[in-house]
C-alpha positions as CSV (number, residue, x, y, z in Angstrom):
1,X,37.3,-70.7,91.9
2,X,37.2,-70.1,88.2
3,X,34.9,-67.3,87.1
4,X,35.7,-67.2,83.4
5,X,38.4,-67.3,80.9
6,X,39.7,-69.2,77.8
7,X,42.1,-72.0,76.9
8,X,43.7,-73.3,73.8
9,X,45.8,-76.2,72.6
10,X,48.9,-76.3,70.4
11,X,50.0,-79.5,68.9
12,X,53.2,-79.2,66.8
13,X,55.4,-82.1,66.0
14,X,56.0,-83.9,69.3
15,X,55.0,-80.8,71.3
16,X,51.6,-80.5,73.0
17,X,50.9,-77.3,75.0
18,X,47.8,-75.9,76.7
19,X,47.5,-72.2,77.1
20,X,45.2,-70.6,79.7
21,X,44.0,-67.1,80.5
22,X,41.5,-67.3,83.3
23,X,39.8,-65.2,85.9
24,X,39.9,-66.8,89.3
25,X,39.9,-65.9,93.0
26,X,43.5,-64.4,92.6
27,X,42.4,-62.3,89.6
28,X,43.2,-62.8,85.9
29,X,46.1,-65.2,85.4
30,X,47.9,-66.6,82.4
31,X,49.7,-70.0,82.3
32,X,51.1,-72.6,79.8
33,X,51.2,-76.3,80.5
34,X,53.4,-78.8,78.6
35,X,51.1,-81.8,78.2
36,X,53.9,-84.0,76.9
37,X,56.3,-83.4,79.8
38,X,53.6,-82.8,82.4
39,X,55.2,-79.6,83.6
40,X,54.2,-75.9,83.7
41,X,56.2,-73.7,81.3
42,X,54.6,-70.6,82.8
43,X,52.6,-71.1,86.0
44,X,50.0,-68.5,86.9
45,X,51.4,-65.1,85.8
46,X,49.2,-62.1,86.6
47,X,47.5,-60.2,83.8
48,X,45.3,-57.1,83.6
49,X,42.5,-58.9,81.7
50,X,41.8,-62.1,79.8
51,X,43.1,-60.6,76.5
52,X,46.4,-59.6,78.0
53,X,46.6,-63.1,79.6
54,X,46.1,-64.6,76.1
55,X,48.9,-62.5,74.7
56,X,51.3,-63.5,77.6
57,X,50.4,-67.2,77.1
58,X,51.0,-67.0,73.3
59,X,54.3,-65.3,73.8
60,X,55.5,-67.9,76.3
61,X,54.4,-70.7,73.9
62,X,56.1,-69.0,71.0
63,X,59.4,-68.7,72.9
64,X,59.3,-72.3,74.1
65,X,58.5,-73.7,70.6
66,X,61.2,-71.5,69.0
67,X,63.8,-72.9,71.4
68,X,62.5,-76.4,70.5
69,X,63.2,-75.8,66.8
70,X,59.8,-74.7,65.5
71,X,59.8,-71.4,63.6
72,X,56.1,-70.6,63.6
73,X,53.0,-71.1,65.8
74,X,50.0,-72.9,64.2
75,X,46.7,-71.0,64.3
76,X,45.4,-70.8,67.9
77,X,41.7,-71.4,68.6
78,X,40.6,-70.2,72.0
79,X,37.7,-71.9,73.8
80,X,35.7,-70.8,76.7
81,X,37.0,-72.3,80.0
82,X,35.2,-75.5,81.1
83,X,34.0,-76.1,77.5
84,X,34.5,-79.5,75.8
C-alpha cells in the first residue's frame, strides 16, 4: 500500500521514462519505468528516504539515457504520488 512519495516523467527524443520514489509497505523504494518499451529499468530498489530514492531514480535514468545517446537530462519536475 502506497503511503506517500513522488514521481516524474522524462521525455527526450523517442525516450519516455517514469521515475518513482515511494514509501510503501516494503519501505521507501526507487524505480524507473520505460514507458516506450514497457519494461522496468530499475525495479524497486530500497532507499533510506524519498530524497535518496529520487537521487537513485535520477542516476538510473541518467545512465540509461547516456547509453541511448543523450548527453543531458532535461529538467525533472517531481509530483506527489497519485496526483494528476
